[in-house]
N, C-alpha and C positions, 0 to 999 in steps of 0.2 A: 690508488691515488691518481690524480690527474696528471698529465703530463708536465703542464704549467706549474703546479706546485711542486712536482719532482725537479724541475729545471731551478725554480727558485731556491730550493733547499740545497742544490749543488752549488750554486752561486755562493750562497750564504757561507756553507762550509769552505768554499775555496777562498772568500774575503777572510774569513777567521783564520784560516791556516796562514794567509798571506800577513795578516795583522800580527800572529804569534812571531812570524818570521821576523816582520818590521820592528817589532819592539824587542826582539831579541838582537837585532843589530845595532839599532840606536838607543835603546834603553841604557847601555852600559858606557855609551859613548857621552862623557859629561864635557862641558866646555871649562877651561881653566878659569875664563873670565867671563863674566855676564853682566849686563846693562841693570841699572838700578830698576829695573820694570816689574810687573806682575800682570800675569794673564789667568783671567777666570773664565772657566769652560762650562757650559751648561746644555748638554744636546737635548735636553728632554721636550716634554710638551709646554704648550702654553702656559697653563697653570703653575707649572715649576718654575719657569722663567718669571712669572709676575710674583710667585712666593718670596722669590729670592731679591726683591728690589729693596728691602730694608738693609740687607746683608750687604748689596753694593753700595748704595749710599753711606753706609756706616764706613765701609773700607775705604773709599773714596775721600771721605771726610777727613782721615787721618792724614793723609798726604805723606806717608812713608815712602812711597816711591816716585820717582821723576814721572813715570808713563805707566798708565792703567788701559788694558785691553781686555774686552769681553767678547768671546767666541759663543755664538748662539746659532740655531738654525736661520737660512736665509728667509724663509717664510715670516720670520717675527722682526725682521728687522725694522719695521716701521712702528713697532711699539713704543721704543722709548725716544724721547727726546734727548739725542746725544749729547747735546749741549749743555745741558740741564744736567745730566747725568754724570759728565765730565770723564767716561769711558771712551776710549776707541774702539769701534766695532770690527769685529772679523766675523765675519758669514760664511756658513758653508750649506751645501746641499749635501744630506745626508745620503739621499741615493746615489748620487754622483759619487760621493766618496766611497760608498762602498763599493760600486759597480766600475768605475771607472779609473783605472791604475794612472794615467797622466793626470787626472784631477788630482787624486790622492796624494801622489807626489808634490804636485805643486803646491798644496796646502801643508804638506810636512816640511817642505823646503822654506815655506813662508814663516812658520812657526820657529824653527832652527835659527835662522836669519836672525830672528829679534834677539835672541841670546838673554831670555829672561833669567831674572834672579830668582824668581819663584813663581809656580803656577799651582793652582789650585782648582781640582776636579769637584765642583759642587753638585754636579748632575745626580739628581735621586736615585738612579740605578747606574752601577757602572757597568757599561757595556763596551762592547769592542771597540767603538768609533770614539768615546770619550776617554777610555783608557789608553787607546793607541795615541792620540792627538796630547796627552799629558806625559806618558811615557818618553815620547820621541823629542821631548823640548830640549834636551841636552842640561838643564839644571840640575843641581843636587838638592834644592827645596822643592819638593814635591808633597802635595797635600791631598788627600782623601777623605770624604766626609763618614764614609764607613768602611769596615772589613769585610764586609759580605757583599754577593751579588746574585741576581736571580738568573743572569743571563751566561756568565763566564764559567766553565767546568772547573773544576777544584784545583786542578795541576796548574791551570793558567792563573786562576786568581792567587794561589800561595806562591808562584812566582812573581806575580805583578805586587804583591804586596810587599816583598823584598827592595822593591825598587822605587818604593815611595820614603821620603823620610818622615813622615808624619801622618797618622791615620787616626780619626776618630774611632772611639769603640764604645758606642753608646746605642745599641740597636733598638730600645724600646722609646728612642726620643722621636716624635714627630719631626718633619723637616723642617719646620720653621725653628723649632727649639734647638736643632741641631746645628744650624747656622748660626743662631744667636749665642749657644754654647761656644762654636769657634772665635766669635767676638769677645765674650767673656775671657776665655782662656788666653787670649792674645791682647787683654786689656785695650778693646776698641771699644766704644762707647756706641750703644744702639741706638740709631738715628731715623728719624720717619722718611717717606721716600719723598716728599716733598711735591714736586711737579713735573717729575721723570717722564711721566706718560703724556706730555704734549699739552699745551694751552691753548686757548682761544677756537674762535668758530672756523672750522676748517671746510670752507664750501660746502656749508649745510642750508644755505638759504632756502632751497626749493622744498626742503623738509621743514623748516623751522616756520613757514608760513602755514603748515598745516597744523602746526601745534599751537593750543591755546595756552601760552606761556610755558611755564614750567612744571604744571600738574600733569605730567605723563609717567606712564609704567614702562619699564623696558623688561621684556621677557627673553630669555635666552633657553628654549626649551630643549635644545639640542645638546649632544656630549660625544666626545671623539671615542667612548666606550657606551654604547647604548643600554647597555646594562646597567649603566647609573642613572639612567635618565628615568623622569616621572612617569612618561609618556604622553603622546599625543593626546589620545582622549582625555586625559586628566587636564591637559592644559585647556583644550577645548571647553570643557565644563567652567573651567575657572573662569575663562576669558567672557564668557557669557554671562558671567555674574558680574564682571567688573563695569565702572562707569569710566568716563573718561577716554582719553586718548591713551592708545597703546601700542609700543614698537616693538616688533618681533626683530631679532637678529639672529644671524647663524652665518654659514657658508654658502657660497653658491648652490653646492650639490645637496645642498637642505632647503634650498627655497621651496620646492614642490610640497614637501612635508608639512613648511611654515604655513604655507596656502590651504591647508586643510583646517589651520585653527583660525584662518582670516574669515571663513566662511561662516563664522557665529556671530559676527558683527562688522558694522560699516566703520567704527571706530578703530579698527586695528590695522596698522601698515606694517607691511611685509618687507623687511630691510634686509632679508636673508642675501649675501653675496653682494651687496650694493655700497659697503663701508668698509673702509680701513679700520685698523685698529686704533689709529688716532681719532678717528671719527667718533668710532664707538664710545673710546674714553671720553670724549666732550660731551657727547648725549649723556653717558652715565653721571657725569658732573653735575648735569642740569637737572636731572630727573627726579621726581618724587620716591621712586621705589625702582628696585632690581629684583627679579624674581628669576630663578634658575637651579640648575642640578649643581651636583658637584663638579664643576669642569672651570675651564680657563677663564671662560667670562665671567664665572662668578667670582674668582680669584681677583679678576681685576676691578670689580665693583668693589670687594671687600677692602681691596689697597686704597681706593679712591674715596674710602669711608661714604659710600654711596649707602643709604637705607637698603637692608635688603634681607631677602627671604629665602633660603635654599633648602631645597628637598634633597637630601644627601644620602639616606638608607645607612648602611651599618659596615658594607664590604671593606671600605679602607677607613672607617671611622676611627679617628686618632692618630692617621698618618699624616693626614694633611689638616683638615678642619676636625676641632675648633682650633682656632689659633688667632690671636691678637682679639680676643673675645669684646663685644661693646654690646650695648644695650640695643643698638636698632641693625643689630647683624642676628636674624634669627635662623637657627638651623632645626629643620622638621625630618622626624624619623619614628619609627616606630621600635621603640628598643627592645632589643632582643638578647638571649643568652649567645647567639653564635654571632654577635658583632665581632669584625675584626677577620674575617673570613678572607678576605681579598676577592670577593665576588665569586668564590666557590662556594654557591650556595647549595646547602644540604636539603632545601626544601623545593617542593615543586613549584613555588612561585618565590619572588623576593618581597617578603609579607613586610620589611622593614621599609621597603619603598610603597608598595601599593595600597599598604594600611592608611596611609597618610590619604585623606580624603581632599576633594577641592573646598567643600565645605570648611575644613579646619584651617586649611591654609586662608581662604577669604574670612574668617574671623581673625586669624594671627594679622593679615593685613589692616584691619579695621581698628585692632590694639596697637598695632606699631605706629598708624597715620595718627591716633591719638595722643601717642607719646612723643611725636615728631613735630619741632616746632614749625 
């Protein structure tokens, strides 16, 4: 084991130990009087936060509380139009929270000062950070969306479960269904996400001049977990077959790999790392088609009702996709008996992904375009 990995493990161990101590101290110290307010916590990845959009809008539409707060990682703060969502934002740096004690105590004090009457931890996986932020809140009414965890040791999980007032116990639901069930259980009507991802042309004039109307395709070929990606070579071959303008999107550190795809045609524009999430949302709203993997950007296109094709494989099939099924959202994979493996592949290659050919995707694009007005 390298020295860097060893040091990181020591830091994680100490941070988890500190979390156990902090939740032991604050978890049993509840306020006698709370404000009529609610905090929703989601510290997971982009896709998990986007998937929760309908839940957030539905919760807010009920107006059961005087104040609504949403805590998410700071790198996703530009995702929502906060005025439209009607939540107040609380953003955190997960790394600073884990490794900087002063920052950690600052966030803890901020949450406790709010004296929430209800805190809901909707994070897809219960882990040290979202558990701690929920349990230190001082409210009697704390909700978790599942009673299991991949990251917490059993003795900590069992202790924490006793500190929640409400835990949903439906392990076989996908994440969208889990959130929808909570709404149903609490007699809250499920609503659409409206325009919470921003509106209008956000400083995209230089891009728009290069596009010929709205007949352009957006492709998000990367993923935070690259074993869920269809692969650069497949996207290169697909792009070589497509006509018209193509926009590639991704993060700054993915820009060079996106450049490899650009080499197959002058009709491809590499905007990796050049756009905010709001700008990406604007382009998605106005494109003819989005193509991507099982990723946060695909979830964004899906929530925006953009026609899409997603090559998703079977590693987490049913945990997220499919949800909110519609005719112009096509999921491609090679069905196998080992679906649901959580990407712990038993084969030498991920055949559920690689057996999807560029030709088959191209055929689906033509079929989808034929059905789309």
